[in-house]
Backbone as XML, in Angstrom:
<?xml version="1.0"?>
<chain id="A" units="angstrom">
  <residue number="1" name="UNK">
    <atom name="N" x="-6.693" y="-11.944" z="4.467"/>
    <atom name="CA" x="-7.135" y="-12.233" z="6.093"/>
    <atom name="C" x="-5.761" y="-11.660" z="6.993"/>
  </residue>
  <residue number="2" name="UNK">
    <atom name="N" x="-6.182" y="-11.703" z="8.335"/>
    <atom name="CA" x="-5.330" y="-11.194" z="8.899"/>
    <atom name="C" x="-4.575" y="-12.522" z="10.045"/>
  </residue>
  <residue number="3" name="UNK">
    <atom name="N" x="-3.482" y="-12.396" z="10.228"/>
    <atom name="CA" x="-2.433" y="-11.534" z="10.017"/>
    <atom name="C" x="-1.979" y="-11.848" z="8.385"/>
  </residue>
  <residue number="4" name="UNK">
    <atom name="N" x="-1.140" y="-11.209" z="7.729"/>
    <atom name="CA" x="-0.601" y="-11.286" z="6.525"/>
    <atom name="C" x="-0.022" y="-12.620" z="6.196"/>
  </residue>
  <residue number="5" name="UNK">
    <atom name="N" x="1.050" y="-13.001" z="6.844"/>
    <atom name="CA" x="1.514" y="-14.186" z="6.938"/>
    <atom name="C" x="0.931" y="-15.459" z="7.611"/>
  </residue>
  <residue number="6" name="UNK">
    <atom name="N" x="-0.566" y="-15.711" z="7.662"/>
    <atom name="CA" x="-1.503" y="-16.524" z="8.692"/>
    <atom name="C" x="-1.265" y="-17.971" z="8.116"/>
  </residue>
  <residue number="7" name="UNK">
    <atom name="N" x="-0.884" y="-18.246" z="6.679"/>
    <atom name="CA" x="-0.708" y="-19.591" z="6.297"/>
    <atom name="C" x="0.754" y="-19.943" z="6.260"/>
  </residue>
  <residue number="8" name="UNK">
    <atom name="N" x="1.557" y="-19.315" z="7.143"/>
    <atom name="CA" x="3.273" y="-19.808" z="7.031"/>
    <atom name="C" x="4.131" y="-19.086" z="6.718"/>
  </residue>
  <residue number="9" name="UNK">
    <atom name="N" x="5.165" y="-19.119" z="6.227"/>
    <atom name="CA" x="6.082" y="-18.219" z="5.749"/>
    <atom name="C" x="6.827" y="-18.920" z="5.002"/>
  </residue>
  <residue number="10" name="UNK">
    <atom name="N" x="8.156" y="-18.071" z="4.701"/>
    <atom name="CA" x="9.029" y="-18.581" z="3.850"/>
    <atom name="C" x="9.118" y="-18.240" z="2.273"/>
  </residue>
  <residue number="11" name="UNK">
    <atom name="N" x="9.985" y="-18.865" z="1.563"/>
    <atom name="CA" x="10.125" y="-18.668" z="0.134"/>
    <atom name="C" x="8.936" y="-18.569" z="-0.430"/>
  </residue>
  <residue number="12" name="UNK">
    <atom name="N" x="7.687" y="-19.556" z="-0.307"/>
    <atom name="CA" x="6.466" y="-19.494" z="-1.017"/>
    <atom name="C" x="5.671" y="-18.322" z="-1.156"/>
  </residue>
  <residue number="13" name="UNK">
    <atom name="N" x="5.899" y="-17.421" z="-0.325"/>
    <atom name="CA" x="5.224" y="-16.283" z="-0.406"/>
    <atom name="C" x="5.511" y="-15.496" z="-1.570"/>
  </residue>
  <residue number="14" name="UNK">
    <atom name="N" x="6.872" y="-15.711" z="-1.965"/>
    <atom name="CA" x="7.123" y="-14.766" z="-3.316"/>
    <atom name="C" x="6.341" y="-15.179" z="-4.376"/>
  </residue>
  <residue number="15" name="UNK">
    <atom name="N" x="5.643" y="-16.584" z="-4.575"/>
    <atom name="CA" x="5.063" y="-17.006" z="-5.613"/>
    <atom name="C" x="3.537" y="-16.727" z="-5.206"/>
  </residue>
  <residue number="16" name="UNK">
    <atom name="N" x="2.959" y="-16.021" z="-4.162"/>
    <atom name="CA" x="1.738" y="-15.632" z="-4.347"/>
    <atom name="C" x="1.340" y="-14.324" z="-5.030"/>
  </residue>
  <residue number="17" name="UNK">
    <atom name="N" x="0.203" y="-14.462" z="-5.546"/>
    <atom name="CA" x="-0.121" y="-13.026" z="-6.493"/>
    <atom name="C" x="-0.161" y="-11.749" z="-5.636"/>
  </residue>
  <residue number="18" name="UNK">
    <atom name="N" x="-0.448" y="-11.997" z="-4.139"/>
    <atom name="CA" x="-0.372" y="-10.755" z="-3.648"/>
    <atom name="C" x="0.841" y="-9.889" z="-3.164"/>
  </residue>
  <residue number="19" name="UNK">
    <atom name="N" x="1.790" y="-10.768" z="-3.319"/>
    <atom name="CA" x="3.198" y="-10.190" z="-2.843"/>
    <atom name="C" x="3.605" y="-9.210" z="-3.280"/>
  </residue>
  <residue number="20" name="UNK">
    <atom name="N" x="3.510" y="-8.765" z="-4.667"/>
    <atom name="CA" x="4.046" y="-7.595" z="-5.126"/>
    <atom name="C" x="3.588" y="-6.497" z="-4.371"/>
  </residue>
  <residue number="21" name="UNK">
    <atom name="N" x="2.059" y="-6.429" z="-3.944"/>
    <atom name="CA" x="1.576" y="-5.529" z="-3.351"/>
    <atom name="C" x="2.278" y="-5.330" z="-1.758"/>
  </residue>
  <residue number="22" name="UNK">
    <atom name="N" x="2.719" y="-6.568" z="-0.950"/>
    <atom name="CA" x="3.662" y="-6.138" z="0.053"/>
    <atom name="C" x="5.026" y="-5.196" z="-0.215"/>
  </residue>
  <residue number="23" name="UNK">
    <atom name="N" x="5.463" y="-5.653" z="-1.351"/>
    <atom name="CA" x="6.788" y="-4.906" z="-1.686"/>
    <atom name="C" x="6.501" y="-3.687" z="-2.213"/>
  </residue>
  <residue number="24" name="UNK">
    <atom name="N" x="5.372" y="-3.516" z="-2.681"/>
    <atom name="CA" x="5.184" y="-1.976" z="-3.109"/>
    <atom name="C" x="4.928" y="-0.809" z="-1.926"/>
  </residue>
  <residue number="25" name="UNK">
    <atom name="N" x="5.035" y="-1.494" z="-0.310"/>
    <atom name="CA" x="5.030" y="-0.596" z="0.536"/>
    <atom name="C" x="6.179" y="-0.058" z="1.018"/>
  </residue>
  <residue number="26" name="UNK">
    <atom name="N" x="7.264" y="-0.303" z="0.666"/>
    <atom name="CA" x="8.687" y="0.155" z="0.944"/>
    <atom name="C" x="8.879" y="1.463" z="-0.042"/>
  </residue>
  <residue number="27" name="UNK">
    <atom name="N" x="8.801" y="1.620" z="-1.168"/>
    <atom name="CA" x="8.910" y="2.565" z="-1.971"/>
    <atom name="C" x="7.697" y="3.726" z="-1.632"/>
  </residue>
  <residue number="28" name="UNK">
    <atom name="N" x="6.711" y="3.231" z="-1.294"/>
    <atom name="CA" x="5.535" y="4.082" z="-0.809"/>
    <atom name="C" x="5.822" y="4.896" z="0.368"/>
  </residue>
  <residue number="29" name="UNK">
    <atom name="N" x="6.777" y="4.236" z="1.099"/>
    <atom name="CA" x="6.736" y="4.815" z="2.497"/>
    <atom name="C" x="7.835" y="5.747" z="2.299"/>
  </residue>
  <residue number="30" name="UNK">
    <atom name="N" x="9.001" y="5.669" z="1.330"/>
    <atom name="CA" x="9.933" y="6.962" z="0.808"/>
    <atom name="C" x="9.228" y="7.759" z="0.371"/>
  </residue>
  <residue number="31" name="UNK">
    <atom name="N" x="8.016" y="7.402" z="-0.521"/>
    <atom name="CA" x="7.390" y="8.996" z="-1.475"/>
    <atom name="C" x="6.542" y="9.557" z="-0.563"/>
  </residue>
  <residue number="32" name="UNK">
    <atom name="N" x="5.870" y="8.885" z="0.582"/>
    <atom name="CA" x="5.041" y="9.336" z="1.253"/>
    <atom name="C" x="5.882" y="10.401" z="2.178"/>
  </residue>
  <residue number="33" name="UNK">
    <atom name="N" x="6.868" y="9.824" z="2.750"/>
    <atom name="CA" x="7.570" y="10.807" z="3.594"/>
    <atom name="C" x="8.642" y="11.715" z="2.887"/>
  </residue>
  <residue number="34" name="UNK">
    <atom name="N" x="8.756" y="11.658" z="1.589"/>
    <atom name="CA" x="9.344" y="12.903" z="1.282"/>
    <atom name="C" x="8.348" y="14.131" z="0.684"/>
  </residue>
  <residue number="35" name="UNK">
    <atom name="N" x="7.091" y="13.292" z="0.516"/>
    <atom name="CA" x="5.906" y="14.777" z="0.253"/>
    <atom name="C" x="5.717" y="15.432" z="1.451"/>
  </residue>
  <residue number="36" name="UNK">
    <atom name="N" x="5.730" y="14.585" z="2.878"/>
    <atom name="CA" x="5.137" y="15.205" z="4.090"/>
    <atom name="C" x="6.326" y="15.635" z="4.844"/>
  </residue>
  <residue number="37" name="UNK">
    <atom name="N" x="7.493" y="15.623" z="4.369"/>
    <atom name="CA" x="8.894" y="16.035" z="5.178"/>
    <atom name="C" x="8.678" y="17.342" z="5.860"/>
  </residue>
  <residue number="38" name="UNK">
    <atom name="N" x="8.480" y="18.436" z="4.785"/>
    <atom name="CA" x="8.474" y="19.821" z="5.361"/>
    <atom name="C" x="7.238" y="20.643" z="5.646"/>
  </residue>
  <residue number="39" name="UNK">
    <atom name="N" x="6.254" y="20.185" z="4.984"/>
    <atom name="CA" x="4.771" y="20.982" z="5.017"/>
    <atom name="C" x="3.769" y="19.627" z="5.037"/>
  </residue>
  <residue number="40" name="UNK">
    <atom name="N" x="2.718" y="19.926" z="6.182"/>
    <atom name="CA" x="1.840" y="18.820" z="6.279"/>
    <atom name="C" x="0.389" y="19.393" z="6.127"/>
  </residue>
  <residue number="41" name="UNK">
    <atom name="N" x="0.271" y="20.268" z="4.870"/>
    <atom name="CA" x="-0.994" y="20.548" z="4.890"/>
    <atom name="C" x="-2.049" y="19.691" z="3.956"/>
  </residue>
  <residue number="42" name="UNK">
    <atom name="N" x="-3.163" y="19.945" z="4.069"/>
    <atom name="CA" x="-4.286" y="18.959" z="3.752"/>
    <atom name="C" x="-3.942" y="18.353" z="2.087"/>
  </residue>
  <residue number="43" name="UNK">
    <atom name="N" x="-3.669" y="19.760" z="1.401"/>
    <atom name="CA" x="-3.555" y="19.189" z="0.001"/>
    <atom name="C" x="-2.454" y="18.262" z="-0.107"/>
  </residue>
  <residue number="44" name="UNK">
    <atom name="N" x="-1.144" y="18.523" z="0.578"/>
    <atom name="CA" x="0.013" y="17.866" z="0.696"/>
    <atom name="C" x="-0.470" y="16.381" z="1.300"/>
  </residue>
  <residue number="45" name="UNK">
    <atom name="N" x="-1.367" y="16.123" z="2.185"/>
    <atom name="CA" x="-1.759" y="14.823" z="2.922"/>
    <atom name="C" x="-2.444" y="13.724" z="1.520"/>
  </residue>
  <residue number="46" name="UNK">
    <atom name="N" x="-3.275" y="14.569" z="0.921"/>
    <atom name="CA" x="-4.103" y="13.933" z="0.074"/>
    <atom name="C" x="-3.140" y="13.198" z="-1.243"/>
  </residue>
  <residue number="47" name="UNK">
    <atom name="N" x="-2.316" y="14.609" z="-1.452"/>
    <atom name="CA" x="-1.118" y="13.835" z="-2.561"/>
    <atom name="C" x="-0.348" y="13.099" z="-2.026"/>
  </residue>
  <residue number="48" name="UNK">
    <atom name="N" x="0.058" y="13.136" z="-0.875"/>
    <atom name="CA" x="0.704" y="11.743" z="-0.131"/>
    <atom name="C" x="0.458" y="10.479" z="-0.351"/>
  </residue>
  <residue number="49" name="UNK">
    <atom name="N" x="-1.133" y="10.466" z="0.395"/>
    <atom name="CA" x="-1.860" y="9.260" z="0.188"/>
    <atom name="C" x="-2.174" y="8.806" z="-1.071"/>
  </residue>
  <residue number="50" name="UNK">
    <atom name="N" x="-2.313" y="9.873" z="-2.075"/>
    <atom name="CA" x="-2.517" y="9.251" z="-3.714"/>
    <atom name="C" x="-1.376" y="8.841" z="-3.955"/>
  </residue>
  <residue number="51" name="UNK">
    <atom name="N" x="-0.211" y="9.309" z="-4.065"/>
    <atom name="CA" x="1.039" y="8.928" z="-4.426"/>
    <atom name="C" x="1.379" y="7.270" z="-3.819"/>
  </residue>
  <residue number="52" name="UNK">
    <atom name="N" x="1.262" y="7.156" z="-2.452"/>
    <atom name="CA" x="1.538" y="6.162" z="-1.738"/>
    <atom name="C" x="0.629" y="4.932" z="-2.230"/>
  </residue>
  <residue number="53" name="UNK">
    <atom name="N" x="-0.441" y="5.186" z="-2.809"/>
    <atom name="CA" x="-1.579" y="4.191" z="-2.941"/>
    <atom name="C" x="-0.985" y="3.671" z="-4.392"/>
  </residue>
  <residue number="54" name="UNK">
    <atom name="N" x="-0.677" y="4.843" z="-5.290"/>
    <atom name="CA" x="-0.334" y="4.565" z="-6.802"/>
    <atom name="C" x="0.777" y="3.582" z="-6.772"/>
  </residue>
  <residue number="55" name="UNK">
    <atom name="N" x="1.546" y="3.844" z="-6.036"/>
    <atom name="CA" x="3.229" y="3.109" z="-5.756"/>
    <atom name="C" x="2.503" y="1.837" z="-5.294"/>
  </residue>
  <residue number="56" name="UNK">
    <atom name="N" x="1.912" y="1.541" z="-4.353"/>
    <atom name="CA" x="1.657" y="0.246" z="-3.923"/>
    <atom name="C" x="0.885" y="-0.618" z="-5.129"/>
  </residue>
  <residue number="57" name="UNK">
    <atom name="N" x="0.158" y="-0.215" z="-5.569"/>
    <atom name="CA" x="-0.842" y="-0.483" z="-6.548"/>
    <atom name="C" x="-0.265" y="-0.864" z="-8.144"/>
  </residue>
  <residue number="58" name="UNK">
    <atom name="N" x="0.802" y="0.100" z="-8.371"/>
    <atom name="CA" x="1.601" y="-0.253" z="-9.447"/>
    <atom name="C" x="2.310" y="-1.167" z="-9.276"/>
  </residue>
  <residue number="59" name="UNK">
    <atom name="N" x="3.328" y="-1.188" z="-8.176"/>
    <atom name="CA" x="4.159" y="-2.533" z="-8.378"/>
    <atom name="C" x="3.402" y="-3.706" z="-7.748"/>
  </residue>
  <residue number="60" name="UNK">
    <atom name="N" x="2.474" y="-3.724" z="-7.234"/>
    <atom name="CA" x="1.799" y="-5.088" z="-7.211"/>
    <atom name="C" x="1.097" y="-5.529" z="-8.310"/>
  </residue>
  <residue number="61" name="UNK">
    <atom name="N" x="0.473" y="-4.569" z="-9.454"/>
    <atom name="CA" x="0.204" y="-5.133" z="-10.723"/>
    <atom name="C" x="1.378" y="-5.595" z="-11.758"/>
  </residue>
  <residue number="62" name="UNK">
    <atom name="N" x="2.495" y="-4.904" z="-11.495"/>
    <atom name="CA" x="3.712" y="-5.224" z="-12.491"/>
    <atom name="C" x="3.997" y="-6.661" z="-11.936"/>
  </residue>
  <residue number="63" name="UNK">
    <atom name="N" x="4.116" y="-6.935" z="-10.538"/>
    <atom name="CA" x="4.765" y="-8.340" z="-9.934"/>
    <atom name="C" x="3.785" y="-9.212" z="-10.221"/>
  </residue>
  <residue number="64" name="UNK">
    <atom name="N" x="2.345" y="-8.999" z="-10.259"/>
    <atom name="CA" x="1.153" y="-9.866" z="-10.395"/>
    <atom name="C" x="1.343" y="-10.458" z="-11.780"/>
  </residue>
  <residue number="65" name="UNK">
    <atom name="N" x="1.619" y="-9.268" z="-12.852"/>
    <atom name="CA" x="1.548" y="-9.730" z="-14.344"/>
    <atom name="C" x="2.568" y="-10.627" z="-14.651"/>
  </residue>
  <residue number="66" name="UNK">
    <atom name="N" x="3.719" y="-10.524" z="-14.097"/>
    <atom name="CA" x="4.740" y="-10.745" z="-14.154"/>
    <atom name="C" x="4.918" y="-12.353" z="-13.788"/>
  </residue>
  <residue number="67" name="UNK">
    <atom name="N" x="4.659" y="-12.350" z="-12.206"/>
    <atom name="CA" x="4.258" y="-13.902" z="-11.808"/>
    <atom name="C" x="2.857" y="-14.919" z="-12.863"/>
  </residue>
  <residue number="68" name="UNK">
    <atom name="N" x="1.910" y="-14.333" z="-13.054"/>
    <atom name="CA" x="0.864" y="-14.813" z="-13.857"/>
    <atom name="C" x="1.537" y="-15.073" z="-15.079"/>
  </residue>
  <residue number="69" name="UNK">
    <atom name="N" x="2.410" y="-14.550" z="-15.701"/>
    <atom name="CA" x="2.815" y="-14.628" z="-17.117"/>
    <atom name="C" x="3.619" y="-15.870" z="-17.291"/>
  </residue>
  <residue number="70" name="UNK">
    <atom name="N" x="4.532" y="-15.931" z="-16.333"/>
    <atom name="CA" x="5.496" y="-17.214" z="-15.869"/>
    <atom name="C" x="4.954" y="-17.957" z="-15.406"/>
  </residue>
  <residue number="71" name="UNK">
    <atom name="N" x="3.576" y="-18.185" z="-14.826"/>
    <atom name="CA" x="2.930" y="-19.455" z="-14.374"/>
    <atom name="C" x="2.125" y="-19.839" z="-15.420"/>
  </residue>
  <residue number="72" name="UNK">
    <atom name="N" x="1.907" y="-19.282" z="-17.017"/>
    <atom name="CA" x="1.142" y="-19.531" z="-17.792"/>
    <atom name="C" x="-0.670" y="-19.428" z="-17.891"/>
  </residue>
  <residue number="73" name="UNK">
    <atom name="N" x="-0.781" y="-18.516" z="-16.907"/>
    <atom name="CA" x="-2.095" y="-18.592" z="-16.727"/>
    <atom name="C" x="-2.891" y="-17.612" z="-17.849"/>
  </residue>
  <residue number="74" name="UNK">
    <atom name="N" x="-4.295" y="-17.757" z="-17.636"/>
    <atom name="CA" x="-5.002" y="-17.168" z="-18.815"/>
    <atom name="C" x="-5.122" y="-15.998" z="-18.695"/>
  </residue>
  <residue number="75" name="UNK">
    <atom name="N" x="-5.324" y="-14.927" z="-19.842"/>
    <atom name="CA" x="-5.779" y="-13.477" z="-19.557"/>
    <atom name="C" x="-6.667" y="-13.163" z="-18.738"/>
  </residue>
  <residue number="76" name="UNK">
    <atom name="N" x="-8.025" y="-14.233" z="-18.757"/>
    <atom name="CA" x="-9.311" y="-13.857" z="-17.868"/>
    <atom name="C" x="-8.598" y="-14.046" z="-16.469"/>
  </residue>
  <residue number="77" name="UNK">
    <atom name="N" x="-7.916" y="-14.867" z="-15.995"/>
    <atom name="CA" x="-7.759" y="-15.108" z="-14.543"/>
    <atom name="C" x="-6.654" y="-14.102" z="-14.064"/>
  </residue>
  <residue number="78" name="UNK">
    <atom name="N" x="-5.674" y="-13.479" z="-15.076"/>
    <atom name="CA" x="-4.914" y="-12.445" z="-14.596"/>
    <atom name="C" x="-5.862" y="-11.065" z="-14.474"/>
  </residue>
  <residue number="79" name="UNK">
    <atom name="N" x="-6.863" y="-10.810" z="-15.319"/>
    <atom name="CA" x="-7.633" y="-9.500" z="-15.357"/>
    <atom name="C" x="-8.686" y="-9.757" z="-14.154"/>
  </residue>
  <residue number="80" name="UNK">
    <atom name="N" x="-8.994" y="-11.145" z="-13.954"/>
    <atom name="CA" x="-10.029" y="-11.074" z="-12.610"/>
    <atom name="C" x="-8.645" y="-11.133" z="-11.456"/>
  </residue>
  <residue number="81" name="UNK">
    <atom name="N" x="-7.604" y="-11.413" z="-11.350"/>
    <atom name="CA" x="-6.798" y="-10.964" z="-9.897"/>
    <atom name="C" x="-6.651" y="-9.340" z="-9.842"/>
  </residue>
  <residue number="82" name="UNK">
    <atom name="N" x="-6.512" y="-8.749" z="-11.041"/>
    <atom name="CA" x="-6.327" y="-7.406" z="-10.970"/>
    <atom name="C" x="-7.919" y="-6.885" z="-10.255"/>
  </residue>
  <residue number="83" name="UNK">
    <atom name="N" x="-8.718" y="-7.189" z="-10.666"/>
    <atom name="CA" x="-10.125" y="-6.497" z="-10.208"/>
    <atom name="C" x="-9.841" y="-6.728" z="-8.480"/>
  </residue>
  <residue number="84" name="UNK">
    <atom name="N" x="-9.730" y="-8.174" z="-8.387"/>
    <atom name="CA" x="-9.688" y="-8.450" z="-6.967"/>
    <atom name="C" x="-8.507" y="-7.793" z="-5.960"/>
  </residue>
  <residue number="85" name="UNK">
    <atom name="N" x="-7.542" y="-7.392" z="-6.584"/>
    <atom name="CA" x="-6.545" y="-6.779" z="-6.058"/>
    <atom name="C" x="-6.245" y="-5.559" z="-5.635"/>
  </residue>
  <residue number="86" name="UNK">
    <atom name="N" x="-6.870" y="-4.878" z="-7.232"/>
    <atom name="CA" x="-6.729" y="-3.437" z="-7.195"/>
    <atom name="C" x="-7.795" y="-2.732" z="-7.416"/>
  </residue>
  <residue number="87" name="UNK">
    <atom name="N" x="-8.885" y="-3.198" z="-8.196"/>
    <atom name="CA" x="-10.325" y="-2.604" z="-8.664"/>
    <atom name="C" x="-10.773" y="-1.636" z="-7.458"/>
  </residue>
  <residue number="88" name="UNK">
    <atom name="N" x="-11.931" y="-2.277" z="-6.950"/>
    <atom name="CA" x="-12.416" y="-1.065" z="-5.880"/>
    <atom name="C" x="-11.366" y="-0.883" z="-4.588"/>
  </residue>
  <residue number="89" name="UNK">
    <atom name="N" x="-10.413" y="-1.643" z="-4.473"/>
    <atom name="CA" x="-9.453" y="-1.497" z="-3.167"/>
    <atom name="C" x="-9.049" y="-0.057" z="-3.372"/>
  </residue>
  <residue number="90" name="UNK">
    <atom name="N" x="-8.852" y="0.678" z="-4.397"/>
    <atom name="CA" x="-8.219" y="1.740" z="-4.664"/>
    <atom name="C" x="-8.721" y="2.905" z="-4.063"/>
  </residue>
  <residue number="91" name="UNK">
    <atom name="N" x="-10.135" y="2.955" z="-4.031"/>
    <atom name="CA" x="-10.767" y="3.800" z="-3.410"/>
    <atom name="C" x="-10.703" y="3.572" z="-1.955"/>
  </residue>
  <residue number="92" name="UNK">
    <atom name="N" x="-11.085" y="2.393" z="-1.580"/>
    <atom name="CA" x="-10.910" y="1.928" z="-0.086"/>
    <atom name="C" x="-9.655" y="2.366" z="0.504"/>
  </residue>
  <residue number="93" name="UNK">
    <atom name="N" x="-8.279" y="1.922" z="-0.061"/>
    <atom name="CA" x="-7.298" y="2.309" z="0.413"/>
    <atom name="C" x="-6.719" y="4.195" z="0.457"/>
  </residue>
  <residue number="94" name="UNK">
    <atom name="N" x="-7.415" y="4.443" z="-0.236"/>
    <atom name="CA" x="-7.339" y="6.279" z="-0.654"/>
    <atom name="C" x="-7.924" y="6.722" z="0.779"/>
  </residue>
  <residue number="95" name="UNK">
    <atom name="N" x="-9.095" y="6.098" z="1.207"/>
    <atom name="CA" x="-10.033" y="6.595" z="2.179"/>
    <atom name="C" x="-8.851" y="6.550" z="3.574"/>
  </residue>
  <residue number="96" name="UNK">
    <atom name="N" x="-8.856" y="5.134" z="3.524"/>
    <atom name="CA" x="-7.763" y="4.978" z="4.722"/>
    <atom name="C" x="-6.695" y="5.038" z="4.796"/>
  </residue>
  <residue number="97" name="UNK">
    <atom name="N" x="-6.127" y="5.781" z="3.812"/>
    <atom name="CA" x="-4.924" y="6.309" z="3.634"/>
    <atom name="C" x="-4.886" y="7.894" z="3.905"/>
  </residue>
  <residue number="98" name="UNK">
    <atom name="N" x="-5.891" y="8.229" z="3.871"/>
    <atom name="CA" x="-6.070" y="9.734" z="4.384"/>
    <atom name="C" x="-6.476" y="9.524" z="5.953"/>
  </residue>
  <residue number="99" name="UNK">
    <atom name="N" x="-7.202" y="8.761" z="6.316"/>
    <atom name="CA" x="-7.303" y="8.632" z="7.692"/>
    <atom name="C" x="-6.073" y="8.453" z="8.531"/>
  </residue>
  <residue number="100" name="UNK">
    <atom name="N" x="-5.175" y="7.301" z="8.041"/>
    <atom name="CA" x="-3.932" y="7.165" z="8.585"/>
    <atom name="C" x="-3.247" y="8.250" z="8.708"/>
  </residue>
  <residue number="101" name="UNK">
    <atom name="N" x="-2.981" y="9.170" z="7.678"/>
    <atom name="CA" x="-2.251" y="10.348" z="8.005"/>
    <atom name="C" x="-2.760" y="11.359" z="8.728"/>
  </residue>
  <residue number="102" name="UNK">
    <atom name="N" x="-4.206" y="11.317" z="9.139"/>
    <atom name="CA" x="-4.837" y="12.482" z="9.783"/>
    <atom name="C" x="-4.463" y="11.753" z="11.199"/>
  </residue>
  <residue number="103" name="UNK">
    <atom name="N" x="-4.746" y="10.370" z="11.829"/>
    <atom name="CA" x="-4.321" y="9.868" z="12.970"/>
    <atom name="C" x="-3.043" y="9.903" z="13.339"/>
  </residue>
  <residue number="104" name="UNK">
    <atom name="N" x="-2.133" y="9.792" z="12.341"/>
    <atom name="CA" x="-0.575" y="10.121" z="12.475"/>
    <atom name="C" x="-0.259" y="11.409" z="12.694"/>
  </residue>
  <residue number="105" name="UNK">
    <atom name="N" x="-0.999" y="12.429" z="12.521"/>
    <atom name="CA" x="-0.618" y="13.964" z="13.199"/>
    <atom name="C" x="-1.559" y="13.996" z="14.408"/>
  </residue>
  <residue number="106" name="UNK">
    <atom name="N" x="-2.576" y="13.434" z="14.831"/>
    <atom name="CA" x="-3.095" y="13.594" z="16.098"/>
    <atom name="C" x="-2.225" y="12.645" z="17.066"/>
  </residue>
  <residue number="107" name="UNK">
    <atom name="N" x="-1.467" y="11.732" z="16.709"/>
    <atom name="CA" x="-0.847" y="10.787" z="17.312"/>
    <atom name="C" x="0.681" y="11.501" z="17.739"/>
  </residue>
  <residue number="108" name="UNK">
    <atom name="N" x="0.969" y="12.208" z="16.834"/>
    <atom name="CA" x="2.379" y="13.162" z="16.880"/>
    <atom name="C" x="2.121" y="14.015" z="18.031"/>
  </residue>
  <residue number="109" name="UNK">
    <atom name="N" x="0.848" y="15.027" z="18.020"/>
    <atom name="CA" x="0.508" y="15.980" z="18.679"/>
    <atom name="C" x="0.504" y="15.506" z="20.279"/>
  </residue>
  <residue number="110" name="UNK">
    <atom name="N" x="0.107" y="14.298" z="20.184"/>
    <atom name="CA" x="-0.438" y="13.658" z="21.746"/>
    <atom name="C" x="0.870" y="13.230" z="22.436"/>
  </residue>
  <residue number="111" name="UNK">
    <atom name="N" x="1.974" y="12.611" z="21.560"/>
    <atom name="CA" x="2.792" y="12.516" z="22.048"/>
    <atom name="C" x="4.030" y="13.504" z="22.452"/>
  </residue>
  <residue number="112" name="UNK">
    <atom name="N" x="3.994" y="14.179" z="21.355"/>
    <atom name="CA" x="4.564" y="15.760" z="22.375"/>
    <atom name="C" x="4.080" y="15.953" z="23.265"/>
  </residue>
  <residue number="113" name="UNK">
    <atom name="N" x="2.966" y="16.320" z="23.627"/>
    <atom name="CA" x="2.281" y="16.898" z="24.654"/>
    <atom name="C" x="2.861" y="16.002" z="25.834"/>
  </residue>
  <residue number="114" name="UNK">
    <atom name="N" x="2.702" y="14.508" z="25.583"/>
    <atom name="CA" x="2.853" y="13.686" z="27.075"/>
    <atom name="C" x="4.149" y="13.709" z="27.224"/>
  </residue>
  <residue number="115" name="UNK">
    <atom name="N" x="5.315" y="13.893" z="26.086"/>
    <atom name="CA" x="6.605" y="13.603" z="26.335"/>
    <atom name="C" x="7.377" y="14.711" z="27.004"/>
  </residue>
  <residue number="116" name="UNK">
    <atom name="N" x="6.601" y="16.009" z="26.747"/>
    <atom name="CA" x="7.215" y="17.380" z="27.626"/>
    <atom name="C" x="6.660" y="17.414" z="28.893"/>
  </residue>
  <residue number="117" name="UNK">
    <atom name="N" x="6.148" y="16.229" z="29.727"/>
    <atom name="CA" x="5.763" y="16.423" z="30.775"/>
    <atom name="C" x="7.038" y="16.366" z="32.107"/>
  </residue>
</chain>
């Protein structure tokens, strides 16, 4: 749900199954910005979106597996969390990642036009 920290905050968020996906955003920002640093071709935008999504989901899955392993959860529960947090979300995230990159390019052009006045 929205906002991300709607049910409070604090140290208990480290024990939530989806927290690893939030941690995955930091390295994803690094990889996406390095891919798009010099050239902004459409192929590089798709490559950057894919790299960012893979980074977020990979770190999220690793964090989720470690957390649930230490909590002593059953394999079926761990696999159901994988499907819930990664499964079809991957395609959804890819489409919206591409849209976010295109929107960022348009906004950068708009801001450069507005600030030159």
